[in-house]
Structures are given as structure tokens and as C-alpha cells.
C-alpha positions in Angstrom: 14.2 -8.7 -23.8 12.9 -8.8 -20.3 14.9 -10.4 -17.7 13.6 -13.1 -15.4 14.0 -12.4 -11.7 14.7 -15.6 -10.0 13.8 -15.9 -6.3 12.3 -12.4 -5.7 13.2 -10.6 -2.6 10.4 -8.1 -2.3 6.8 -7.5 -3.4 5.1 -4.8 -5.5 4.2 -1.5 -3.9 0.6 -2.4 -3.1 2.1 -4.7 -0.5 2.1 -1.4 1.5 -1.2 -2.8 2.7 1.1 -4.5 5.3 2.2 -1.1 6.5 -1.4 -0.1 7.1 -2.2 -3.5 8.6 0.6 -3.0 11.1 -1.3 0.1 12.5 -3.9 -1.3 15.0 -7.4 -0.6 13.7 -6.1 0.9 10.4 -7.9 -0.7 7.4 -6.6 -1.0 3.8 -9.3 -0.6 1.2 -8.0 -2.0 -2.0 -8.9 -0.6 -5.4 -7.7 -3.5 -7.4 -8.5 -7.1 -8.5 -9.0 -9.6 -5.6 -6.0 -11.6 -6.7 -3.6 -8.8 -5.8 -4.6 -8.9 -2.1 -4.4 -12.6 -2.0 -0.8 -12.7 -3.5 0.5 -10.0 -1.4 -1.0 -10.9 2.1 0.7 -14.2 2.6 3.2 -13.2 5.2 3.4 -15.2 8.4 1.9 -13.2 11.2 -0.6 -11.2 9.1 -3.7 -11.9 11.2 -4.7 -9.4 13.9 -7.6 -7.0 14.6 -8.3 -7.4 10.8 -7.3 -10.3 8.7 -5.6 -9.8 5.3 -8.4 -12.0 3.9 -11.2 -9.6 4.7 -9.8 -6.3 3.5 -12.5 -4.5 1.5 -11.7 -4.6 -2.2 -13.4 -3.0 -5.2 -12.8 -6.3 -7.0 -12.2 -4.7 -10.4 -13.4 -6.7 -13.3 -13.8 -6.3 -17.1 -16.7 -4.0 -16.6 -14.7 -1.5 -14.5 -11.8 -1.7 -17.0 -14.1 -0.7 -19.8 -16.4 1.9 -17.9 -14.1 3.0 -15.1 -14.2 1.9 -11.5 -14.6 5.1 -9.5 -18.3 4.4 -8.6 -17.3 0.9 -7.5 -14.6 2.3 -5.3 -17.0 4.9 -3.7 -19.5 2.2 -2.9 -16.7 0.0 -1.4 -15.6 2.9 0.9 -19.2 3.7 1.9 -19.8 0.1 2.9 -16.5 -0.2 4.7 -17.4 2.8 6.8 -20.7 1.3 7.7 -19.7 -2.2 8.6 -16.0 -2.2 9.6 -14.9 -0.8 12.9 -11.6 1.0 12.1 -9.9 4.2 13.2 -8.3 4.9 9.9 -9.2 3.9 6.3 -6.5 3.9 3.7 -7.3 3.4 0.0 -4.6 1.7 -2.0 -4.6 1.6 -5.8 -3.5 -1.3 -7.9 -2.1 -1.5 -11.4 -5.4 -2.0 -13.2 -7.3 0.9 -11.6 -4.3 3.3 -12.4 -3.9 2.1 -15.9 -7.5 2.8 -16.8 -7.2 6.2 -15.2 -9.5 6.0 -12.1 -9.0 9.1 -10.0 -9.1 7.5 -6.5 -7.8 10.7 -5.0 -11.0 12.6 -6.1 -13.2 9.7 -4.7 -11.4 9.8 -1.4 -11.7 13.6 -1.1 -15.5 13.2 -1.2 -15.3 11.5 2.2 -13.4 14.4 3.9 -16.4 15.0 6.3 -16.7 11.2 7.1 -16.9 10.2 10.8 -13.5 8.5 10.6 -10.5 9.6 8.5 -10.2 8.3 5.0 -7.0 8.8 3.0 -5.4 7.6 -0.2 -2.0 6.3 -1.5 -1.1 5.5 -5.0 0.5 2.1 -4.9 0.3 0.6 -8.3 2.7 -2.3 -8.5 4.4 -1.0 -11.7 5.5 2.2 -9.8 7.8 0.4 -7.3 8.2 -2.3 -4.6 6.8 -2.5 -1.2 9.7 -0.5 0.4 8.6 2.5 -1.7 4.9 1.6 -1.0 5.7 1.8 2.8 7.0 5.4 2.2 3.9 6.4 0.2 1.6 5.2 3.0 3.4 7.3 5.5 3.5 10.2 3.1 -0.3 10.0 2.8 -0.8 9.9 6.6 1.5 13.0 6.9 0.0 14.9 4.0 -3.7 14.1 4.3 -4.3 13.4 8.0 -1.9 15.1 10.3 -2.5 18.6 11.7 -0.1 20.9 13.3 0.2 20.5 17.1 -0.4 23.6 19.4 2.7 22.9 21.4 5.7 20.4 21.4 5.7 17.7 24.0 9.1 17.9 25.7 11.2 14.8 25.2 8.8 13.2 22.6 10.6 11.3 19.9 9.0 9.7 16.8 10.9 6.5 16.0 10.8 5.1 12.4 12.5 1.9 11.3 12.0 -0.9 8.9 9.0 -2.2 6.8 6.3 -3.7 9.1 5.5 -7.4 8.5 7.8 -7.7 5.5 10.7 -7.5 7.9 10.2 -10.5 10.2 11.7 -8.7 13.2 9.9 -5.4 12.7 7.9 -5.4 15.9 10.7 -6.6 18.2 13.0 -4.1 16.6 10.7 -1.2 17.3 10.1 -2.2 20.9 13.8 -2.5 21.6 14.4 0.9 20.0 11.7 2.4 22.2 13.4 0.9 25.3 16.8 2.4 24.4 15.3 5.8 23.8 13.4 5.7 27.0 16.6 4.9 29.0 17.8 8.4 28.0 14.7 9.9 29.7 12.9 10.5 26.4 9.4 9.6 25.3 9.4 7.2 22.4 6.4 7.4 20.0 5.8 4.7 17.4 2.6 4.0 15.4 2.9 0.3 14.6 1.9 -2.7 16.8 -0.1 -3.2 19.9 -1.3 -0.2 21.9 -0.2 2.4 19.4 -2.4 3.2 16.4 -4.3 6.4 15.8 -3.6 8.0 19.1 0.1 7.8 18.5 -0.3 8.9 14.8 -2.0 12.1 16.0 0.9 12.9 18.4 3.5 12.9 15.6 3.5 16.7 15.0 4.0 17.3 18.7 7.4 15.5 18.8 10.7 17.4 19.5 12.4 15.4 16.8 12.0 12.4 14.5 14.6 9.5 14.8 15.0 7.4 11.7 17.0 4.2 12.1 17.3 3.0 8.6 19.8 3.4 5.8 17.2 4.9 3.4 13.7 3.7 3.9 11.7 6.6 5.6 14.2 9.3 4.8 11.6 11.0 2.5 9.1 10.9 5.3 11.1 12.5 7.9 12.1 15.2 5.5 8.4 15.7 4.7 7.7 16.1 8.5 10.5 18.6 8.8 9.1 20.6 5.9 5.5 20.5 7.0 5.8 20.8 10.8 9.3 22.1 11.3 10.3 19.0 13.1 14.0 18.2 12.9 15.2 14.7 12.4 18.1 12.5 13.4 19.1 10.0 10.7 20.9 7.1 12.3 21.5 4.7 9.3 22.5 1.6 11.2 20.1 -0.6 13.2 22.1 -1.1 16.5 23.0 -4.6 17.2 25.5 -5.5 20.0 27.7 -3.4 22.2 29.8 -1.5 19.7 26.9 -0.1 17.6 24.4 0.3 20.4 26.8 2.3 22.5 27.3 4.6 19.4 23.5 4.8 19.0 22.9 5.8 22.6 25.6 8.5 22.5 24.3 9.9 19.1 20.7 10.1 20.3 21.6 11.4 23.7 23.9 14.1 22.2 21.2 15.1 19.7 18.6 15.3 22.4 20.8 17.3 24.8 20.9 14.6 27.4 23.5 15.1 30.3 26.8 13.4 29.2 27.3 11.8 32.6 23.9 10.1 32.3 24.6 8.9 28.8 28.0 7.4 29.9 26.5 5.8 32.9 24.0 4.0 30.7 26.6 2.8 28.3 29.1 1.6 31.0 26.4 -0.3 32.8 25.2 -2.2 29.6 28.8 -2.8 28.3 30.0 -4.3 31.6 27.2 -6.8 31.6 27.4 -7.5 27.8 31.2 -8.2 27.9 30.7 -10.4 31.0 28.7 -12.8 28.9 31.1 -12.6 26.0 34.1 -13.4 28.3 32.3 -16.5 29.7 32.0 -18.0 26.3 35.2 -16.7 24.7 36.6 -20.3 24.3 33.6 -21.0 21.9 34.2 -17.9 19.8 37.9 -18.4 19.6 37.7 -22.0 18.6 38.8 -21.7 15.0 37.7 -25.2 13.8 34.0 -24.7 14.4 33.4 -21.9 11.8 35.4 -20.0 9.1 36.0 -16.4 9.8 34.2 -15.3 6.7 30.5 -14.6 6.3 27.9 -13.3 3.7 24.6 -11.6 4.4 21.8 -11.6 1.8 19.1 -9.2 2.9 17.6 -5.6 2.6 19.9 -2.6 3.2 18.9 -2.2 6.8 19.6 -5.8 7.8 22.6 -6.4 5.8 24.3 -3.2 7.1 23.4 -4.0 10.7 24.6 -7.6 10.7 27.8 -6.8 8.8 28.7 -4.2 11.3 27.9 -6.4 14.3 29.8 -9.5 12.9 32.9 -7.4 12.2 32.9 -5.0 15.0 31.8 -7.3 17.8 32.8 -10.8 16.7 35.9 -10.0 14.6 34.7 -11.9 11.5 35.7 -11.0 8.0 33.0 -10.0 5.4 33.0 -11.5 1.9 30.8 -9.7 -0.6 27.5 -8.6 1.1 24.2 -8.4 -0.9 21.6 -5.7 -0.7 18.3 -6.9 -2.3 15.7 -4.3 -1.8 16.3 -2.6 -5.2 17.5 0.5 -3.4 17.1 3.7 -5.4 20.3 4.7 -7.3 20.7 8.0 -5.5 21.2 6.2 -2.2 23.6 3.5 -3.4 26.9 5.5 -3.0 26.1 6.5 0.5 25.1 3.1 1.5 28.4 1.7 0.1 30.3 4.3 2.2 28.5 2.9 5.3 30.1 -0.5 4.6 33.6 1.1 4.6 33.2 2.3 8.2 34.1 -0.9 10.0 36.7 -1.7 12.7 40.3 -2.5 11.9 40.1 -0.7 8.5 38.0 -3.7 7.2 35.9 -2.8 4.2 32.9 -4.8 2.8 32.2 -5.0 -0.9 28.5 -4.6 -1.8 26.4 -6.3 -4.5 23.1 -4.7 -5.4 20.9 -7.5 -6.7 17.5 -9.0 -6.2 18.2 -12.0 -8.5 18.7 -15.1 -6.4 20.4 -17.0 -9.2 23.0 -14.3 -9.7 23.6 -14.0 -6.0 24.0 -17.8 -5.5 26.4 -18.1 -8.4 28.6 -15.4 -6.9 28.5 -17.1 -3.4 29.2 -20.5 -5.0 32.5 -19.2 -6.5 33.7 -17.4 -3.3 36.5 -19.0 -1.3 35.4 -18.8 2.3 38.5 -20.8 3.6 36.4 -23.2 5.6 32.7 -23.5 6.6 31.2 -20.0 6.0 28.4 -18.3 7.8 25.4 -17.4 5.6 22.7 -15.2 6.8 19.8 -14.7 4.5 16.3 -15.9 3.6 14.9 -19.3 3.0 16.1 -19.0 -0.6 19.7 -19.3 0.7 19.0 -22.7 2.4 20.0 -24.6 -0.7 23.2 -22.8 -1.4 24.1 -23.1 2.3 23.6 -26.8 2.2 25.8 -27.1 -1.0 28.6 -25.2 0.6 28.2 -27.0 4.0 27.8 -23.5 5.5 26.4 -22.4 8.9 23.0 -20.9 8.0 20.5 -18.6 9.7 17.4 -17.1 8.3 17.1 -13.4 9.0 15.2 -12.1 6.0 12.0 -12.4 4.0 11.0 -15.0 2.8 11.2 -17.1 6.0 9.3 -20.4 5.8 11.0 -22.6 8.5 11.4 -20.2 11.4 8.7 -18.4 13.5 9.5 -14.9 14.6 6.9 -13.4 16.9 8.6 -10.5 18.8 12.3 -11.6 18.6 14.8 -8.8 18.0 18.6 -8.6 17.6 18.6 -4.9 18.5 20.5 -3.7 21.4 23.0 -5.3 23.8 20.6 -8.1 24.7 19.8 -8.5 21.0 23.4 -9.0 20.0 23.7 -11.8 22.6 20.5 -13.3 21.3 22.1 -13.3 17.7 25.3 -14.9 18.9 23.3 -17.6 20.6 21.3 -18.3 17.4 24.5 -18.3 15.2 26.6 -20.6 17.5 23.7 -22.9 18.2 23.8 -23.7 14.5 27.7 -24.0 14.7 27.6 -26.3 17.8 24.9 -28.5 16.2 27.2 -29.5 13.5 30.1 -30.6 15.7 28.0 -32.1 18.5 
């Protein structure tokens, strides 16, 4: 009997339209029914150069189900090329078109001589979720669009992290990572957000190395780039938040890139001195035991849960209860991810729950003894259980319906301070 998933934490793989949408002037062309796009494009902040409501769509109906929809798709692509001013056109397939056997790849191949690049990704919803769909879009760009570079650009680093739009902090995180990498004297290259786009995509093969800041999403892509272009990669699994992890990140990237050790340490010392100056000023707030229990729980995807757990333990000295990873992470990555949660300060270890079922997660949280008012970091789904437990609560994960995130980020030294501000603003509100 099929299991009902309560309070879903992700979308189907066709939501990879958001990955395309995050590339300025890249246009998703959907080979699916119109309802798919409407259901998947509802995230806050999904307007821009194109709106999710005007993506070209083949609008598959009963006719295409019976007779096939390849001609309909070809017509849709032709008209999109005529009337929509884009730099990259990405065809994404839905469940219906793949079930009936439409060969979208053959249709797309017929546009190989088009004025603008047209590529294809198989993103039927029954094949996976939007985390996998994100990888499949990048795979299509690498395989179908990129060409070898004549030379490497010294110091150029491609940065990959998170799933655009689905992660509310995706854009701020990328920009902060760019700044950290640039401080080392390297040239960061990202493809998402303002001022990037096709010109940065075309520079990908010229990079000296790829930097993946993610526990698992994107790992297939950097391996693909290594295989196709011989570009090595550095996999740094933890999104760096606060002084402890950010200093580790800077040292790891600097060492990998061959940056002078004296320069690396100068950067770290300068940032840490300022960071701990602020921490010391407000130490009385953090050490006041009555305002918040020392135990916390995070309910989010692997990237966010790992980053926040490490920060709250390593920088603030809090104690993790069971932490929840909700992105339906593939089985082959789970043991490695669990090991990351064992690498915390003071020999502290965090138990991990792999679940996307809100009911199951909330039942476990409800029966956990936090020894006081806990801190719960999660999505808007966690608001109800937080209220029930009189917990301190901060939304950090999709879906978010009561908080606007434009370019906020918790990455880096300043990001860690911002997260402390947000957490303790909630704490102080209760007692004042």
C-alpha cells in the first residue's frame, strides 16, 4: 500500500525549471501539461527576466497522449526561438511526455544549427525530486553545450552550491562564497543570478578547478567536468557558517589552490579577531542559561542541516538532538553524510534522521526531552510543533511563507553573526 507523505519537503524533478530560471536569460521550455508548471513555479522570488507564468509549454493534451507530442514540442521550440529573447533554451520533459514515449532528445537535436543554443534534460517527475533535477540540468549544459577551452584561466574557480530558488538563501550564499574565494586572490565563476549567465557558463571549461560546497548535490556534475575537460575539483561538504567552519574553508581552498600560507593566515586572523570581538561584547546574552535550552533541532536539506548543526555546536556550544535531513538523499551518500555529523567539537556527535515525512518528524520531536525551551530551525511546517513545545523557532528552509529572503546569507564570518542575531532576536522577544 502506498504511503502518504505528509508535509512534503521537496518537489518533483521537473522543478529543475527553477535551476534554469536562475540563469539570467535562460529559458525553460516545458514538454508537459500546463498544470505542472503552475504547481512547480510557486516559490517566492520566481519573477525576473522571465516569469514562471510565461515559460513556453507544449501543453500536452489527450491528442498528444494518443498520437504523440513530438511535433507539438518542435513547434513550441520554433516559436520560442522566434518570440522570446533568451541566451539559452532548455527543454524539460514531464511525466506524460516520457510515459507516452516522446523522444525529446531527437527533437532538440534538430535545432543544433539554431542561432541560440537549445539543449534538453529528462526531468520526468517519477524519476526523482528537484535536487536530482538540478543535477540533470547541469549535466545537460556540460554534455550538450560546453566546448573545451583553448587555455586555462589562471586562478579561475567555478563555484557550485545549493539548489537555486528552492533554497531560500541560494543567491546570498553564492555571493558570499564568491567573496571568500576572491579574498584568496582567486577569480570566482558562478552561473546563477544577476550578471552571470551564458558568458560565465562558457568560461566553465577554462577554470583551474571546480569548488563544490555541498554534501552531495552537484557531486556528479564536478565528476562529469573532470572526466570531460580534465578539470580537478575540491569537494568541501560543509557550507561555512561562522568563524570555526569559515576559517577551515579558507584554509582548505587556499591550500588546494596553492595560495601562500602567510596570506591565508593573515586573512583568517583578521576575520577572526573582528568576529570574536562581537561575540565577546554579547557574551552575557549567550551565557544566560534561562533564555534558551542548550539543545536544538534542524529540519532541512542535507546542506543546511549540516551547516547549521556544525555552527551551533562549534561556535555557540549548543547540543544537538536528533537532526533531520529531508531531501531524500540517495542511499549511496547517507553513510558519508552521517560521518560528517560525527566530526563536531568536544567529541559531540549528532544522530541523523533521513525523512521527508513531516508527521513522522514532528512525532519524534514531540517526544524529545530538550530540558527547557528548545531551538527549532526548519521550514514553515515546523511552526506548529514549535508553538506546541514553546520553542524558539526560525525558518531557514523551504517552504517559507512568513519570511522574505532577498539576498540574505548566513555564510562566512558575517553570516554567522547574522544568524546569531536572528536566533537571539527570537529568544529575547519571549523574555522582553
